[in-house]
C-alpha positions in Angstrom: 41.2 94.9 113.4 44.8 94.4 115.4 43.3 92.6 117.8 41.9 89.9 115.0 45.4 89.9 113.6 47.0 89.5 117.2 44.7 86.5 117.6 45.6 85.0 113.8 49.6 85.4 114.4 49.2 83.8 118.3 46.9 80.8 116.8 49.6 80.1 114.1 52.8 80.4 116.7 50.8 77.7 119.0 50.1 75.5 116.3 53.5 75.6 114.9 54.9 75.0 118.2 52.7 72.4 118.9 53.6 70.7 115.5 57.5 71.1 116.3 56.7 69.6 119.7 54.4 66.3 118.3 57.3 66.0 115.5 60.2 66.0 118.4 58.3 63.4 120.1 57.4 61.2 116.8 58.7 58.1 115.9 58.1 58.8 112.2 61.5 59.9 110.5 59.5 61.3 107.6 57.3 63.5 109.8 60.6 65.0 111.5 62.5 65.4 108.1 59.5 67.4 107.0 58.7 69.4 109.7 62.0 70.0 110.3 62.2 71.6 106.8 59.3 73.6 107.6 60.9 75.2 110.5 64.6 76.1 108.5 62.8 77.5 105.7 60.9 79.9 108.3 63.8 80.9 109.6 63.8 78.8 113.0 66.8 77.4 112.7 67.3 76.4 116.5 64.3 73.8 116.0 65.0 72.8 112.9 68.2 71.5 113.9 66.9 69.6 116.5 65.2 67.6 114.3 67.6 67.4 111.7 69.9 65.9 114.5 67.5 63.2 115.5 67.0 62.1 111.7 70.5 62.1 110.5 72.0 59.0 111.2 69.0 57.2 110.2 69.2 58.7 106.5 72.7 58.0 106.2 73.3 56.3 102.6 69.6 57.1 101.4 69.3 59.8 98.7 67.5 62.7 101.3 71.0 62.2 103.5 73.0 64.8 101.4 70.3 68.1 101.4 69.6 67.1 105.1 73.3 67.2 105.7 73.8 70.4 104.1 70.1 71.6 105.8 71.6 70.7 109.2 75.3 72.2 108.4 73.1 75.9 107.4 71.0 75.6 110.4 74.3 75.3 112.8 75.3 78.3 110.8 72.4 80.7 111.1 72.7 80.0 114.6 76.1 81.1 114.7 77.5 78.0 116.4 80.4 78.2 114.5 82.3 75.0 115.8 79.8 72.8 114.9 78.9 74.6 111.4 82.4 74.2 110.4 82.8 70.8 111.6 79.8 69.9 109.6 80.4 71.6 106.5 83.4 69.5 106.4 82.1 66.5 106.9 79.9 67.4 103.9 82.2 68.2 101.9 84.1 64.9 102.6 80.8 62.8 102.4 79.5 64.6 99.2 82.4 65.6 96.7 80.5 65.8 93.6 77.4 67.8 95.6 76.4 71.0 93.7 76.9 72.5 97.2 80.1 71.3 97.9 81.8 74.5 96.5 79.6 76.5 99.1 80.0 74.1 102.0 83.6 74.1 101.7 83.9 77.8 101.4 81.2 77.9 105.1 83.4 75.6 106.5 86.6 78.1 106.6 84.3 80.9 107.1 82.7 79.3 110.5 86.3 78.4 111.5 87.3 82.4 110.5 84.5 83.0 113.2 86.2 81.1 115.7 89.6 83.4 115.4 90.2 85.3 118.5 91.8 88.5 119.1 95.3 89.0 118.5 96.3 89.1 121.8 95.2 85.5 122.6 96.6 82.1 121.4 96.0 82.0 117.2 95.6 77.9 117.1 92.0 78.6 115.7 93.5 81.4 113.4 95.7 78.9 111.8 93.2 76.2 111.2 91.3 79.1 109.7 94.1 80.0 107.3 94.3 76.1 106.4 90.6 75.7 105.8 90.4 79.1 103.3 93.8 77.6 101.7 92.4 74.4 100.8 89.1 75.8 99.4 91.3 78.5 97.0 93.6 75.4 95.7 90.1 73.3 94.9 88.1 76.0 93.7 90.0 78.9 92.3 87.5 80.1 90.0 84.8 80.1 92.8 82.5 83.1 93.4 83.2 83.2 97.0 86.8 83.8 96.1 86.8 87.7 96.7 85.5 87.2 100.0 88.2 84.1 100.6 91.2 86.4 100.0 89.7 88.9 101.7 89.3 87.1 105.2 92.2 85.7 104.7 94.3 88.8 104.8 93.0 89.4 107.9 93.5 86.5 109.5 97.1 86.5 108.1 97.1 90.5 109.5 96.4 88.9 113.1 99.2 86.3 112.9 101.6 89.2 111.8 100.5 91.4 114.6 100.4 88.6 117.4 104.0 88.0 116.2 105.2 91.5 116.1 103.8 92.1 119.5 105.6 89.2 121.0 109.1 90.5 119.4 108.2 94.0 120.9 107.9 92.2 124.4 111.3 90.9 124.3 112.7 94.5 123.7 110.2 95.7 126.9 111.6 92.8 128.8 115.4 93.3 128.1 115.0 96.2 130.1 114.8 93.6 133.7 116.6 91.2 132.0 119.1 93.3 130.5 119.5 90.5 127.5 119.2 92.6 124.4 120.8 89.6 122.3 117.2 88.5 122.4 114.9 91.3 121.0 117.4 91.5 118.2 117.3 87.8 117.4 112.9 88.1 117.8 113.2 91.4 115.5 115.1 89.5 112.9 112.9 86.6 112.9 109.9 89.0 112.6 111.3 90.9 110.0 111.9 87.4 107.9 109.2 86.1 108.7 107.1 89.1 107.3 108.8 90.9 104.8 106.1 93.3 103.6 105.2 94.0 107.1 103.2 97.4 108.1 105.2 97.1 111.4 108.8 96.8 109.5 109.8 100.7 110.1 109.3 100.2 114.2 110.8 96.7 113.9 113.9 98.6 112.5 113.6 100.8 114.9 113.5 98.6 118.0 116.2 96.7 116.7 118.7 99.8 116.8 117.3 100.5 120.0 118.0 96.8 121.8 121.7 97.0 119.7 122.2 100.7 121.1 121.2 99.0 124.6 123.4 95.7 124.6 126.5 97.9 123.4 125.9 100.7 126.0 125.6 98.4 128.6 128.4 95.8 127.6 131.6 95.2 129.4 134.8 97.1 128.0 136.1 93.9 126.0 132.9 93.5 124.1 131.9 97.1 124.1 133.4 98.4 120.8 132.3 95.4 118.5 128.7 96.2 119.8 128.9 99.7 119.2 129.9 99.0 115.6 127.4 96.3 115.0 124.7 98.9 116.9 125.9 101.7 113.7 125.4 99.4 111.5 121.5 98.7 112.5 121.2 102.8 112.6 122.4 103.4 109.1 119.8 100.6 108.2 117.2 102.1 109.5 118.2 105.7 108.6 118.6 104.5 104.7 115.0 102.9 105.0 113.3 105.2 106.9 114.8 109.1 106.9 111.7 110.5 107.8 110.8 107.9 110.5 108.9 109.7 113.5 111.6 108.0 115.5 114.5 109.6 113.7 114.9 112.1 116.3 115.8 110.0 119.3 117.3 107.5 116.6 120.3 110.7 116.0 120.7 111.2 119.6 121.7 107.7 120.2 123.9 107.4 117.3 125.7 110.7 118.9 125.9 108.1 122.1 127.3 105.6 120.3 129.7 107.8 118.5 130.9 109.4 121.7 131.8 106.0 123.6 133.6 104.9 120.3 135.9 107.8 120.4 137.3 106.1 123.7 138.6 103.4 121.9 140.0 105.3 118.8 142.2 107.6 121.8 143.5 104.8 123.7 144.4 102.9 120.3 
């Protein structure tokens, strides 16, 4: 019985392959369309896609073009060809704004772009493009059934940009240990906090800003030191006021002791 089923399965596969090869070489666009749709429905998206791509230009402007364009885009999506899927779904949205599939196509174009977003440590051009696509989708279809997933994916993308921005700002502090330019990390952290006021990295950012101000003050020339020590004190109190139970507070308290001792030198001379 198993042998019989194996033979049937083999024959079916061979027949399918033969039908596909004939359609691929055929000059009949109707045959390519029919076989391509059959392969698509069977989950053989790569083969269906090859046939669809051959006949898309021929069907442009004809009644079948809308369905063909949609199936072609879905084939790329199923094959995880994210760039091509996003591109073709976007073209579908532009070409068929009144289609019943346009909402889904707009969402899948954005989701395909989301799949192209790299890890946070890399350049985030694709991430920003995906956010723009989702924003366009959200603006056009605020009541869409895809809205919960769209909002979830946008939050992930936004957080990736936030994490990238913080890692850059934090790196300024590390580099300053070698360059002694502690003004740069203070500005970088200020910009980060302004751009991401609700960031999950706010506590650490406040401490890094204080640490940079502390390093700047302690390592300053005499004529600039007193003013910078006072500025560092303000950063400390802002940090402590916001995060009284911070894991960084013990280290910050030791640093403020150094600042107070340095300031005593100025008070005794005035």
